[in-house]
C-alpha positions as CSV (number, residue, x, y, z in Angstrom):
1,M,68.7,-42.3,64.6
2,K,71.4,-41.9,67.2
3,R,70.7,-39.5,70.1
4,R,73.1,-36.5,70.0
5,K,75.1,-36.1,73.1
6,S,75.8,-32.4,73.2
7,H,74.5,-29.2,71.9
8,S,77.7,-28.7,69.7
9,Q,76.5,-31.6,67.5
10,E,73.2,-29.9,66.8
11,P,72.7,-28.3,63.3
12,P,73.6,-24.6,63.4
13,P,70.8,-22.1,63.6
14,G,68.9,-21.7,60.4
15,R,69.8,-25.1,59.0
16,G,67.8,-28.3,59.0
17,G,69.0,-31.5,60.5
18,A,67.9,-35.1,60.2
19,G,64.4,-35.3,61.3
20,C,64.2,-31.6,62.0
21,S,63.2,-28.9,59.6
22,E,62.0,-26.2,61.9
23,P,63.8,-22.8,61.7
24,R,66.0,-21.8,64.6
25,S,67.5,-18.5,63.5
26,S,66.8,-16.8,66.8
27,G,68.4,-19.5,68.9
28,V,65.2,-19.8,71.0
29,V,63.3,-23.0,71.2
30,T,59.5,-22.6,71.4
31,R,57.2,-25.1,73.2
32,A,55.9,-26.4,69.9
33,Q,59.4,-26.9,68.6
34,A,60.5,-28.7,71.8
35,K,57.5,-31.0,71.5
36,K,58.3,-31.8,67.9
37,M,61.9,-32.5,68.7
38,K,60.9,-34.9,71.5
39,S,58.6,-36.8,69.0
40,H,61.7,-37.4,66.9
41,G,63.6,-38.8,69.9
42,R,65.8,-35.7,70.5
43,E,66.2,-33.7,73.7
44,P,65.5,-30.0,73.2
45,P,68.4,-27.8,74.2
46,G,68.6,-27.0,77.9
47,L,65.9,-29.5,79.0
48,G,67.2,-31.7,81.7
49,G,70.6,-30.1,81.5
50,G,69.9,-26.8,83.1
51,G,72.1,-23.9,82.5
52,G,75.3,-22.4,83.7
53,G,77.0,-25.8,83.8
54,D,74.8,-27.4,86.5
55,G,73.8,-30.3,84.2
56,G,76.0,-29.8,81.2
57,G,73.3,-28.2,79.1
58,P,73.4,-24.8,77.4
59,D,72.5,-21.5,79.1
60,L,69.2,-20.6,77.3
61,I,69.4,-17.0,78.4
62,S,72.7,-16.6,76.6
63,L,71.0,-17.7,73.4
64,L,68.9,-14.5,73.4
65,P,69.9,-11.8,70.9
66,D,72.3,-9.1,72.0
67,E,69.6,-6.5,71.9
68,I,67.5,-8.3,74.5
69,L,70.4,-9.1,76.7
70,G,71.5,-5.5,76.5
71,S,68.0,-4.3,77.6
72,I,68.2,-6.7,80.6
73,I,71.5,-5.3,81.6
74,S,70.3,-1.7,81.3
75,L,67.7,-2.5,84.0
76,L,70.3,-3.4,86.5
77,S,72.2,-1.0,88.8
78,T,75.6,0.3,87.6
79,R,77.5,-2.2,89.8
80,E,75.3,-5.2,88.9
81,G,75.4,-4.4,85.2
82,A,79.2,-4.2,85.2
83,R,79.5,-7.5,87.1
84,T,77.7,-9.4,84.3
85,Q,81.0,-9.3,82.4
86,I,82.3,-12.1,84.7
87,L,79.5,-14.5,83.8
88,S,81.0,-15.9,80.6
89,S,82.8,-14.9,77.5
90,R,79.4,-14.5,75.8
91,W,78.5,-11.8,78.3
92,R,81.8,-10.1,78.5
93,P,81.3,-7.5,75.7
94,L,77.6,-6.9,76.3
95,W,77.8,-4.4,79.2
96,R,80.1,-2.0,77.2
97,S,77.6,-2.0,74.3
98,A,74.4,-2.2,76.3
99,P,72.4,1.0,77.1
100,L,74.2,2.6,80.0
101,N,72.7,2.8,83.5
102,I,74.6,5.2,85.8
103,D,72.7,5.7,89.0
104,F,74.7,7.3,91.9
105,A,71.8,9.3,93.3
106,G,71.8,9.7,97.1
107,R,75.5,9.0,97.6
108,R,78.8,10.7,96.8
109,V,81.0,9.5,94.0
110,T,84.4,10.5,92.7
111,A,84.9,12.2,89.3
112,D,87.2,9.4,88.2
113,V,84.5,6.8,88.6
114,V,82.0,8.6,86.3
115,S,84.7,9.7,83.8
116,G,86.0,6.1,83.6
117,I,82.6,4.6,82.9
118,L,81.7,7.2,80.2
119,S,85.1,6.8,78.5
120,Q,84.9,3.0,78.3
121,H,81.3,2.7,77.3
122,R,80.5,2.6,73.6
123,G,76.8,1.9,73.8
124,G,73.9,4.3,74.2
125,A,72.5,5.3,77.6
126,R,69.3,4.7,79.5
127,R,69.8,6.5,82.9
128,F,72.2,9.1,84.3
129,S,71.4,9.9,87.9
130,L,73.9,11.8,90.0
131,F,74.3,13.7,93.3
132,V,76.5,16.6,92.3
133,S,78.9,17.6,95.1
134,D,82.5,18.8,95.7
135,D,84.3,19.3,92.4
136,L,81.7,17.6,90.2
137,P,79.8,20.7,89.0
138,A,82.7,21.8,86.8
139,L,82.8,18.3,85.1
140,L,79.0,17.9,84.7
141,D,78.8,19.8,81.4
142,G,81.5,17.6,79.9
143,W,79.9,14.4,81.0
144,L,76.5,15.4,79.5
145,L,78.2,16.1,76.2
146,S,79.7,12.6,76.2
147,P,78.8,10.4,73.2
148,A,78.2,7.6,75.7
149,L,75.0,9.4,76.7
150,Q,73.4,9.4,73.3
151,N,69.7,8.5,73.3
152,L,69.5,9.1,77.1
153,E,66.1,8.3,78.6
154,E,66.3,9.3,82.2
155,L,68.4,12.3,83.5
156,K,68.4,13.2,87.2
157,F,70.9,15.3,89.1
158,F,70.8,17.3,92.4
159,Y,73.4,19.8,93.6
160,D,74.8,19.6,97.1
161,Y,73.6,23.0,98.1
162,C,71.3,24.8,100.6
163,P,68.5,26.4,98.7
164,S,67.9,29.2,101.2
165,V,71.5,30.6,101.2
166,S,72.2,31.5,97.6
167,P,70.7,31.2,94.1
168,G,72.7,28.0,93.6
169,P,74.9,26.8,90.7
170,L,73.8,27.3,87.1
171,M,72.5,24.1,85.5
172,P,74.5,23.3,82.3
173,H,72.6,24.0,79.1
174,S,73.8,20.6,77.8
175,A,71.3,19.0,80.1
176,L,68.6,20.0,77.7
177,R,70.1,18.5,74.6
178,F,68.5,15.1,74.9
179,S,65.2,14.9,72.9
180,T,64.9,11.2,73.8
181,L,64.3,11.9,77.5
182,R,61.4,10.2,79.2
183,V,62.2,11.4,82.8
184,A,64.0,14.6,83.8
185,E,64.5,15.7,87.4
186,F,66.7,18.6,88.5
187,G,67.3,20.1,92.0
188,F,69.0,22.9,93.9
189,C,70.2,24.9,91.0
190,Q,69.4,27.8,88.6
191,F,67.7,26.8,85.4
192,P,69.4,28.3,82.3
193,D,67.6,31.0,80.2
194,V,66.0,29.1,77.4
195,A,63.2,31.5,76.5
196,A,64.7,32.2,73.1
197,H,65.2,28.4,72.4
198,Q,62.8,26.0,70.8
199,L,62.8,23.1,73.2
200,H,61.3,19.8,72.1
201,F,61.0,16.7,74.3
202,P,58.4,14.6,72.5
203,N,58.8,11.6,74.8
204,L,59.2,13.3,78.2
205,Q,56.6,11.9,80.6
206,R,57.9,13.1,84.0
207,L,59.5,16.5,84.8
208,A,60.5,17.5,88.3
209,L,62.1,20.9,89.3
210,R,62.9,20.9,93.0
211,W,64.1,24.1,94.6
212,V,65.1,25.4,91.2
213,T,65.3,29.1,90.3
214,I,63.6,29.5,86.9
215,S,62.1,32.5,85.1
216,E,58.6,32.7,83.8
217,D,59.6,32.7,80.2
218,S,62.0,29.7,80.6
219,L,59.4,27.7,82.4
220,H,56.8,28.4,79.7
221,S,59.3,27.4,77.0
222,M,60.1,24.2,78.8
223,L,56.5,23.1,79.3
224,A,55.6,24.0,75.8
225,G,58.1,21.5,74.5
226,C,56.6,18.6,76.5
227,P,53.5,17.5,74.7
228,A,53.4,14.0,76.3
229,L,54.0,15.1,79.9
230,N,52.3,12.7,82.4
231,S,53.8,13.8,85.8
232,W,54.9,17.4,86.7
233,E,56.5,18.5,90.0
234,L,57.6,22.0,90.9
235,C,59.0,23.0,94.2
236,C,60.0,26.6,94.3
237,K,63.1,27.9,95.9
238,A,62.7,27.8,99.7
239,S,62.6,31.2,101.4
240,P,63.3,32.0,105.1
241,Q,60.7,34.8,104.9
242,P,57.1,34.2,105.8
243,Q,56.0,35.4,102.4
244,R,56.4,32.5,100.0
245,Q,57.6,32.9,96.4
246,L,54.9,33.5,93.8
247,M,54.5,30.4,91.6
248,P,55.0,31.2,87.9
249,P,51.5,31.3,86.3
250,S,52.9,29.2,83.4
251,A,53.3,26.3,85.8
252,L,49.6,25.6,85.2
253,H,49.9,25.7,81.4
254,F,50.8,22.1,81.2
255,S,49.7,19.5,78.6
256,S,46.3,18.0,78.6
257,T,48.0,14.6,79.0
258,L,49.1,15.3,82.6
259,R,47.9,12.8,85.2
260,I,50.0,13.8,88.3
261,A,51.0,17.2,89.5
262,Q,52.7,18.5,92.7
263,F,53.5,22.1,93.6
264,G,55.4,23.1,96.7
265,Y,56.8,26.0,98.8
266,C,55.1,28.8,96.9
267,Q,52.2,31.2,96.8
268,F,49.6,29.9,94.4
269,P,48.5,32.3,91.7
270,H,44.9,33.5,91.7
271,V,42.8,31.0,89.7
272,V,39.3,31.7,88.6
273,A,36.8,29.0,87.6
274,R,36.9,29.7,83.9
275,Q,40.7,29.5,83.8
276,A,41.1,26.2,85.6
277,H,40.5,23.3,83.3
278,F,42.6,20.1,83.8
279,P,40.4,17.4,82.4
280,N,42.8,14.5,82.9
281,L,44.6,15.4,86.1
282,E,44.1,12.5,88.6
283,H,46.6,13.2,91.4
284,L,47.2,16.6,92.9
285,K,49.5,17.4,95.8
286,L,50.1,20.9,97.3
287,L,53.0,21.0,99.7
288,S,53.5,24.1,101.9
289,V,51.5,26.2,99.5
290,S,49.6,29.4,100.3
291,I,46.4,29.4,98.3
292,S,43.1,31.3,98.6
293,E,39.8,29.6,99.2
294,D,38.4,30.6,95.8
295,S,41.5,29.4,93.9
296,L,41.5,26.1,95.7
297,H,37.8,25.4,94.9
298,A,38.4,26.6,91.3
299,M,41.4,24.3,90.9
300,I,39.5,21.3,92.3
301,S,36.4,22.1,90.2
302,G,38.5,22.2,87.0
303,C,39.9,18.7,87.7
304,S,37.0,16.6,86.6
305,A,39.1,13.3,86.7
306,L,40.8,14.0,90.1
307,T,40.9,10.9,92.3
308,C,43.6,11.9,94.9
309,L,44.1,15.2,96.6
310,I,46.9,15.8,99.2
311,L,47.2,19.1,101.1
312,D,50.3,19.2,103.3
313,Y,51.0,22.3,105.5
314,C,48.9,24.5,103.2
315,S,47.4,27.8,104.3
316,G,45.3,30.8,103.0
317,F,41.8,29.2,103.3
318,L,39.4,28.9,106.2
319,Q,36.9,26.6,104.6
320,F,37.2,23.7,102.2
321,R,34.2,22.1,100.5
322,I,34.6,18.8,98.8
323,S,32.2,18.2,95.9
324,S,33.6,15.8,93.4
325,L,32.2,12.8,91.4
326,K,35.5,10.9,91.2
327,L,37.6,11.9,94.2
328,K,38.6,8.8,96.2
329,R,41.2,10.0,98.6
330,V,41.7,13.3,100.5
331,E,44.6,13.7,102.9
332,M,45.4,16.9,104.8
333,D,48.3,17.7,107.2
334,F,48.6,21.0,109.0
335,I,51.1,22.6,111.4
336,H,50.8,25.9,113.1
337,R,53.3,28.3,111.5
338,D,52.2,31.8,112.5
339,E,49.4,33.3,114.6
340,D,48.4,35.5,111.6
341,E,48.4,32.6,109.1
342,V,45.0,31.7,107.7
343,R,44.4,28.0,108.3
344,L,41.6,25.5,107.7
345,E,38.8,25.7,110.2
346,K,35.9,24.0,108.5
347,L,35.9,20.9,106.3
348,I,32.6,20.0,104.5
349,V,32.1,16.9,102.4
350,E,29.0,17.9,100.4
351,S,28.9,15.2,97.7
352,A,31.7,12.7,97.2
353,P,30.1,9.4,95.8
354,C,33.5,7.7,95.3
355,L,35.4,9.0,98.4
356,E,37.1,6.2,100.3
357,I,39.8,7.8,102.4
358,L,39.4,11.1,104.4
359,Y,42.4,11.7,106.6
360,H,43.3,14.8,108.5
361,R,46.3,15.6,110.8
362,G,46.4,18.9,112.6
363,V,47.9,20.6,115.5
364,Y,47.1,19.6,119.1
365,K,44.9,22.7,119.7
366,D,42.8,21.8,116.7
367,N,39.4,23.3,116.8
368,M,38.3,22.4,113.2
369,H,34.7,21.5,112.4
370,I,34.1,18.5,110.1
371,S,30.8,17.9,108.3
372,I,30.3,14.8,106.2
373,I,27.0,15.1,104.3
374,S,27.3,12.5,101.6
375,A,30.2,10.0,101.2
376,P,28.5,6.6,100.7
377,K,31.8,4.7,100.0
378,L,33.9,6.1,102.9
379,K,36.2,3.4,104.3
380,I,38.9,5.2,106.2
381,L,38.2,8.2,108.5
382,G,40.6,10.1,110.7
383,R,42.0,11.7,112.6
384,L,39.1,12.9,114.8
385,A,40.3,14.8,117.9
386,D,38.5,15.7,121.1
387,S,39.7,19.3,120.6
388,M,37.5,19.7,117.5
389,S,34.8,22.3,117.7
390,G,32.2,20.0,116.1
391,L,31.5,16.9,114.0
392,Q,28.5,16.1,111.9
393,L,28.1,12.7,110.2
394,G,24.9,12.8,108.2
395,S,22.2,13.5,110.8
396,T,24.5,12.5,113.7
397,V,25.8,15.6,115.6
398,F,28.8,15.7,117.9
399,M,29.9,18.5,120.2
400,G,33.6,17.9,120.1
401,L,33.5,14.1,120.2
402,N,30.5,13.9,122.4
403,A,27.5,12.6,120.5
404,V,24.4,14.8,120.9
405,R,22.3,12.4,119.0
406,I,23.1,9.3,116.9
407,A,20.7,9.3,113.9
408,T,23.0,8.1,111.1
409,M,25.0,4.9,110.8
410,M,27.9,4.8,108.3
411,R,28.3,1.1,107.7
412,T,31.0,1.5,105.0
413,V,33.7,2.9,107.4
414,K,36.2,0.1,108.3
415,I,39.1,2.0,109.8
416,L,38.8,4.9,112.3
417,V,41.6,7.0,113.8
418,L,41.0,9.0,117.0
419,R,43.1,11.3,119.1
420,L,41.9,11.5,122.7
421,G,43.4,13.5,125.6
422,N,41.8,11.0,127.9
423,L,40.8,7.4,127.1
424,R,37.0,7.7,127.4
425,L,34.9,4.6,126.7
426,D,31.7,6.5,126.3
427,V,33.2,8.4,123.4
428,V,34.5,5.3,121.7
429,I,31.3,3.4,122.2
430,N,29.3,6.1,120.5
431,F,31.6,5.9,117.5
432,M,31.3,2.2,117.3
433,K,27.5,2.7,117.2
434,C,27.9,5.3,114.5
435,F,30.3,3.0,112.5
436,P,28.8,-0.5,113.3
437,C,31.1,-2.3,110.8
438,L,34.3,-0.9,112.1
439,E,37.2,-3.4,111.8
440,K,40.3,-1.4,112.9
441,L,40.4,1.3,115.5
442,Y,43.6,3.4,116.1
443,I,43.6,5.6,119.2
444,K,46.3,8.0,120.1
445,T,46.3,9.4,123.6
446,F,48.8,11.8,125.1
447,L,48.0,12.1,128.8
448,K,50.2,9.9,130.9
449,S,48.1,10.0,134.0
450,T,44.3,10.2,134.2
451,E,41.7,9.6,136.9
452,A,40.2,6.2,137.1
453,M,37.0,6.0,135.1
454,P,33.9,4.0,136.1
455,P,33.0,1.0,133.9
456,P,30.5,2.0,131.2
457,N,26.9,1.2,131.6
458,C,26.6,-0.8,128.4
459,Q,23.9,-3.5,128.6
460,E,22.9,-3.3,125.0
461,R,24.6,-5.3,122.3
462,I,27.1,-3.4,120.1
463,E,27.3,-4.8,116.6
464,C,30.8,-3.6,116.1
465,L,32.1,-5.5,119.2
466,D,30.1,-8.6,118.5
467,L,30.8,-9.0,114.8
468,H,33.4,-6.8,113.3
469,L,36.2,-5.2,115.4
470,K,39.4,-7.2,114.7
471,K,42.2,-4.8,115.6
472,L,42.7,-2.2,118.3
473,W,45.8,0.0,118.5
474,I,46.3,2.2,121.5
475,S,49.3,4.6,121.3
476,Y,50.9,6.2,124.3
477,Y,49.8,3.4,126.6
478,H,53.1,4.3,128.4
479,H,52.4,3.7,132.0
480,G,49.6,1.2,132.0
481,N,47.8,3.1,134.8
482,R,44.4,2.1,136.1
483,S,42.3,4.0,133.6
484,H,44.3,2.7,130.7
485,V,44.0,-0.8,131.9
486,D,40.3,-0.5,132.4
487,F,39.9,0.9,128.9
488,A,41.9,-1.9,127.2
489,K,40.3,-4.6,129.4
490,F,36.8,-3.6,128.2
491,F,37.8,-4.6,124.7
492,V,39.5,-7.8,125.9
493,L,36.3,-8.9,127.6
494,N,33.7,-7.7,125.1
495,A,35.2,-7.8,121.5
496,R,34.1,-11.2,120.4
497,V,36.1,-11.3,117.1
498,L,39.1,-9.4,118.2
499,E,42.3,-10.7,116.6
500,S,45.0,-8.2,117.7
501,M,45.4,-5.6,120.4
502,V,48.6,-3.6,120.1
503,L,49.6,-1.3,123.0
504,D,52.3,1.2,122.4
505,V,54.3,1.4,125.7
506,E,57.3,3.3,126.9
507,P,60.4,1.1,126.6
508,K,62.2,2.3,129.7
509,K,59.2,1.5,131.9
510,R,58.7,-2.0,130.5
511,S,60.2,-5.2,131.9
512,D,59.2,-8.8,132.0
513,Y,57.6,-8.4,135.3
514,W,55.6,-5.3,134.1
515,V,54.4,-7.2,131.0
516,K,53.3,-10.2,133.1
517,R,51.5,-7.9,135.5
518,Q,49.7,-6.1,132.6
519,R,48.6,-9.4,131.1
520,R,47.1,-10.4,134.5
521,Q,45.3,-7.1,135.0
522,L,43.8,-7.3,131.5
523,Q,42.4,-10.7,132.3
524,L,43.5,-12.3,129.1
525,E,42.3,-15.7,130.4
526,N,38.7,-14.4,130.2
527,R,39.0,-12.8,126.8
528,A,35.9,-12.9,124.6
529,S,37.8,-13.8,121.5
530,I,39.9,-17.0,121.9
531,G,42.2,-16.0,119.1
532,A,42.9,-12.5,120.4
533,Q,46.6,-11.7,120.6
534,L,48.1,-9.0,122.8
535,E,51.3,-7.2,121.7
536,F,53.4,-4.6,123.5
537,V,55.4,-2.5,121.1
538,S,57.5,0.6,121.4
539,D,58.0,3.3,118.9
540,A,61.5,4.3,120.2
541,L,61.7,7.5,118.2
542,Y,58.2,8.8,118.8
543,D,58.0,12.3,120.2
544,I,54.7,13.7,121.3
545,N,55.7,17.2,120.0
546,Q,56.5,16.0,116.5
547,K,54.5,17.7,113.8
548,H,54.0,14.4,112.0
549,E,51.9,12.7,114.6
550,M,51.0,9.6,112.5
551,S,54.4,9.0,111.0
552,G,54.3,5.3,112.2
553,P,52.1,2.5,111.2
554,L,49.4,4.5,109.5
555,L,51.8,6.1,107.1
556,L,51.8,3.1,104.7
557,L,48.2,2.2,105.4
558,L,46.9,5.7,104.5
559,T,49.4,7.2,102.2
560,G,51.2,4.3,100.5
561,A,50.1,3.4,97.0
562,P,48.3,0.1,97.3
563,H,49.9,-1.3,94.1
564,N,53.5,-0.5,95.0
565,T,56.0,-3.2,95.8
566,Y,58.0,-2.8,99.0
567,K,61.3,-4.3,99.8
568,V,61.7,-5.9,103.3
569,N,65.2,-6.9,104.4
570,I,65.4,-9.3,107.3
571,D,68.0,-10.9,109.5
572,G,68.3,-13.0,112.6
573,S,70.9,-13.1,115.4
574,F,71.7,-16.3,117.3
575,M,73.6,-16.4,120.7
576,A,74.6,-20.1,121.1
577,A,75.8,-19.6,124.7
578,T,72.4,-18.6,126.0
579,G,70.0,-20.1,123.4
580,T,68.6,-16.6,122.8
581,G,68.6,-14.3,119.8
582,G,67.1,-11.3,118.0
583,W,65.4,-10.4,114.8
584,G,65.4,-7.3,112.7
585,F,63.9,-5.9,109.5
586,V,64.0,-2.7,107.4
587,A,61.2,-1.8,105.0
588,R,61.8,0.5,101.9
589,D,59.6,1.7,99.1
590,G,60.4,1.2,95.4
591,D,62.8,4.1,95.4
592,G,64.8,2.8,98.3
593,V,63.4,5.3,100.8
594,F,63.4,4.1,104.5
595,L,59.8,3.5,105.7
596,E,60.2,1.6,108.9
597,G,62.6,-0.5,110.9
598,G,62.0,-3.0,113.6
599,C,63.7,-5.4,115.9
600,G,62.9,-7.8,118.7
601,N,64.3,-10.2,121.3
602,L,63.9,-14.0,120.9
603,A,63.8,-15.8,124.2
604,R,64.3,-19.3,122.9
605,V,66.2,-20.1,119.7
606,S,67.8,-23.4,118.7
607,S,69.9,-22.4,115.7
608,P,70.8,-19.6,113.3
609,L,68.2,-20.9,110.9
610,H,65.6,-20.8,113.6
611,A,66.5,-17.1,114.3
612,E,66.3,-16.3,110.6
613,A,62.9,-18.0,110.2
614,L,61.4,-16.2,113.3
615,S,62.7,-13.0,111.8
616,A,60.8,-13.7,108.6
617,L,57.7,-14.5,110.6
618,H,57.7,-11.4,112.7
619,S,58.6,-9.2,109.7
620,L,55.9,-10.5,107.5
621,E,53.3,-10.0,110.3
622,R,54.5,-6.4,110.7
623,A,54.4,-5.8,106.9
624,A,50.8,-7.1,106.8
625,Q,49.9,-4.7,109.7
626,L,51.3,-1.8,107.8
627,G,49.0,-2.5,104.9
628,M,51.7,-3.8,102.5
629,T,50.2,-6.1,99.9
630,R,53.1,-6.6,97.5
631,I,56.6,-7.2,99.0
632,I,60.0,-8.6,98.1
633,L,61.5,-10.4,101.2
634,E,65.3,-10.3,101.1
635,T,67.5,-12.5,103.4
636,D,71.2,-13.3,103.4
637,A,70.4,-16.9,104.5
638,T,70.2,-19.0,101.4
639,E,68.9,-22.0,103.5
640,L,65.9,-19.9,104.5
641,E,65.3,-18.9,100.9
642,R,65.2,-22.6,100.0
643,A,62.8,-23.3,102.8
644,L,60.3,-20.6,101.8
645,T,60.5,-21.1,98.0
646,T,60.4,-24.9,97.8
647,S,58.9,-27.8,99.8
648,E,62.3,-29.5,100.4
649,L,62.5,-28.5,104.0
650,D,58.8,-29.0,105.0
651,W,59.8,-32.0,107.0
652,H,62.8,-30.3,108.6
653,V,62.7,-30.0,112.4
654,L,61.5,-26.4,111.7
655,G,59.1,-27.5,109.0
656,S,56.0,-26.4,110.9
657,L,57.4,-22.9,111.2
658,F,58.4,-22.8,107.5
659,R,54.8,-23.9,106.5
660,R,53.3,-21.3,108.8
661,I,55.4,-18.6,107.2
662,K,54.4,-19.7,103.7
663,E,50.7,-19.7,104.7
664,I,51.1,-16.0,105.8
665,M,52.9,-15.2,102.5
666,S,50.0,-16.7,100.5
667,S,47.1,-15.5,102.6
668,D,48.1,-12.0,103.7
669,F,49.8,-10.7,100.5
670,V,48.9,-10.3,96.9
671,S,52.5,-11.1,96.0
672,C,55.4,-12.0,98.2
673,H,58.7,-13.0,96.6
674,V,61.6,-14.3,98.6
675,R,65.2,-13.9,97.4
676,S,68.7,-14.0,98.8
677,C,71.1,-11.1,98.9
678,P,74.8,-10.7,99.9
679,R,75.5,-9.9,103.5
680,T,77.0,-6.6,102.4
681,C,73.5,-5.6,101.2
682,N,71.8,-6.6,104.5
683,K,73.8,-4.6,107.0
684,V,70.9,-2.6,108.4
685,A,68.7,-5.6,109.2
686,D,71.8,-7.4,110.7
687,C,72.5,-4.4,113.0
688,L,68.9,-4.2,114.1
689,A,68.8,-8.0,114.8
690,K,71.9,-7.7,117.0
691,Y,70.4,-4.7,118.8
692,G,67.2,-6.8,119.4
693,A,69.3,-9.6,120.8
694,S,71.3,-7.5,123.2
695,D,69.3,-4.4,124.1
696,V,65.6,-5.2,123.8
697,C,63.7,-6.8,126.7
698,S,63.1,-10.6,126.5
699,G,60.2,-11.4,124.1
700,S,59.6,-7.7,123.2
701,S,59.8,-5.8,120.0
702,V,60.5,-2.2,118.9
703,F,59.4,-0.5,115.8
704,M,61.0,2.7,114.4
705,S,59.3,5.1,111.9
706,Q,62.6,7.0,111.4
707,V,66.1,5.9,110.7
708,P,67.7,5.0,114.1
709,T,70.9,6.9,114.8
710,F,73.0,3.7,115.3
711,V,72.3,2.6,111.7
712,T,72.2,5.9,109.9
713,H,75.7,5.4,108.4
714,L,74.5,2.0,107.0
715,V,71.3,2.9,105.3
716,S,72.7,4.5,102.2
717,G,75.2,1.6,101.8
718,D,72.6,-1.1,102.2
719,L,71.1,-0.6,98.7
720,P,71.9,-2.5,95.6
721,G,74.8,-1.0,93.8
722,A,75.8,1.0,96.8
723,N,79.3,-0.2,96.6
724,A,79.9,0.3,92.9
């Protein structure tokens, strides 16, 4: 039998050929079929030839049925989906017939663009997401009636409107005509009167109404038509008056299938214990909500499956008792709005056998009392402030943060967050005795100058220092005065397994001379842990008066979903004349929201690839510090992508650096995928890298928890599909 030279000589699908009787109606070759074809001396399609013309073989992806290819295209952004038409004649008609994916949320778009896409598309629709501005409201109703949006699954639109000025534009009734919806999100508008209509959304799993004016009857009709609702978010219309809008009682009449609920900017209706029954609710967030103590406790008691509770800027209750069998995470954030406002003063954890995270952020004059009676699995605790009126951990009693007696040790706590006016070693040592297995300690201080403190009289062995403490972060180490140096030096000389000490310093006060002087004063040559690394960082946008005190590194660690995938864009800058450079990165969540940016100066760089690799190294280290476990690392350097995804460059002159980066990728992350992207989609990281090369001190780094002003105009355009 002669070997066939090309795929065109193969029998057509569905017909047998000499020595081959297996069916091939789908155009897909299974492993079993490929093995059988090899046994007959024939090469399976695509093997050895590759696809797309690299080796002359067929493109196996193009052999997939139109329905599957259409589903793949529908998962791409509008711009990327349209660009598949240039791949080949096989792909050219697919985009027009594939489920439509229009996503212009977060950026302005002209009416001609949307109208053109809808008029040319003859397939169904998957997503329609739009920021409604300028002259678009008048056209929105016509777009929603377009045949191109048949079988729509996701509908999101938000009006360009200030919710506290006027009622807002009326949402078109045509937005409610899609019974196929799975996701519906509307914002900054008036909801139409649908009380007399029989709404039915059998597949709707997520519903979000943000700053929407809606009547009680219309809301009841809407929720009654959503039997499969899984996620429900209601943010009432913001009001400039102190008295918040009363939340419609029907907002709590949701389906028993609900798992996630968020309510914001409203006064919570009175809930009694017998009325509150949400057996499957797992995640509850209250944002700027006024709620009574009885209603809050009744709500929590009625959520027997609740695992996560977030209370941000809530008021109306003086005491909060936690008694839940399944609650794993409790986070509270308070700001002082009004002298007459009732705000939490006492937090009691009575019985929480599954509680792992208890995190509280309050005002600077925070006199709250915290009592933890039973939380046997607690891992993360914070933020404990020296302005607190009292603290009780089991049988251990503190007055403020001064231990009266240490009788209980909580060995499960691994991460502790403190806020201290003065850096006091005696306070911290007592906490290390109370939490002997502490691994990470975050301390925020806010006094620039303090009196020098005497060295602690600590002759006894401290288990935490000897065996467990791996990371220490001191924020507002701005001047490096004597007391701050003595405090940090204690850990340098006594923490035997310390891996990293991070000191947040003031950028304007720092110089190469200052850094060298600090290293000498801290006696790094005598450090107890040989592998301990000292890092000076600067949160350039940090303001001590900001209400979000922990908006930096702990944001991801404490509030980020552990199974989320984050996208980290990196770039390097090389200055050949001086042999120096810079690196930069920007981290976003799965929705493209900015989380943190960073940049640094590289004192010695040999090539552009060297700068790109160092950028990858520093960015991955930072991502690991932030608690990210699943990331996508994007670079516009294809050579770096090849170095990190293959072993081809392991013996390159930079091979040892490449191998080190890959070791970090495999050891510090659950998953870390590297991919290349166009330069036009990497502008923010590029700008930060250039800033690091030109404006950051030699060998230093800067991390930013908010979007820097000099890249604000680039952030929205640095996303996939931004230039569609």
